[in-house]
N, C-alpha and C positions, 0 to 999 in steps of 0.2 A: 293677901294670900288666902286661898280657899282650901280647906281640908275636908275631904269627903269621908264620912264615917261609914264603915261597912258593918253590917250585923252578922255575927256568926252564931249559929245554933250548934248544939251538941252533935247533931247529925252531920254537919259539914266538917267538924273537927275529928270525927272518928276515923281511924285508919281503915282502909279497905280490908274486907275479910280475906284471909288467904284462900287461894283457889285449891280445891280438892285435887290431890294427886292420884293417879291410878295406882292400884295395888302393885307391889313389886313381886315379880315372879321369882321365887327363891330357887326354883329348879334351873332357870336360865342363868342365874348368878352362880350357882354351884358348877354348872357346866363350863361357864366362862373361866372360873378360877381353876378348874381341872385342866382346861385347855392351856392356860398359861403355865401351869406346873409341868404339863407334859412337854410343852415347847421348850421350857428351860432344861428339862431332863434330856431331851433329844439333842439340844445344843451342847450340853455338857458331854454327852456320849460321843457326839461327832468330834468335839474338841479332843477328847481322850483318844479316839481312834486315829485322828489326824496326828496327834502328838506322838503316839506310839509308832506310827508309820514313819514319822520324821525323826524318831529317836529321842524325843523329848518326853520326860515323865510328867504327867499332869495328874494331880491328886484331886478327884472329884468326890471324895468321901464326906465333904462338909455338908 
């Protein structure tokens, strides 16, 4: 049986450096969060109006 020995140096055992990420645009994040909140509010208002027209009381005060 023949066993081949491999030599490892510290350079080959080091994990790869993490890649730099581009900076996050906080303005775009804020706009996206605002859009989600506005969509939820519009959906709740539409549900309220639909419920009132159908004669069902829907509480959206939460």
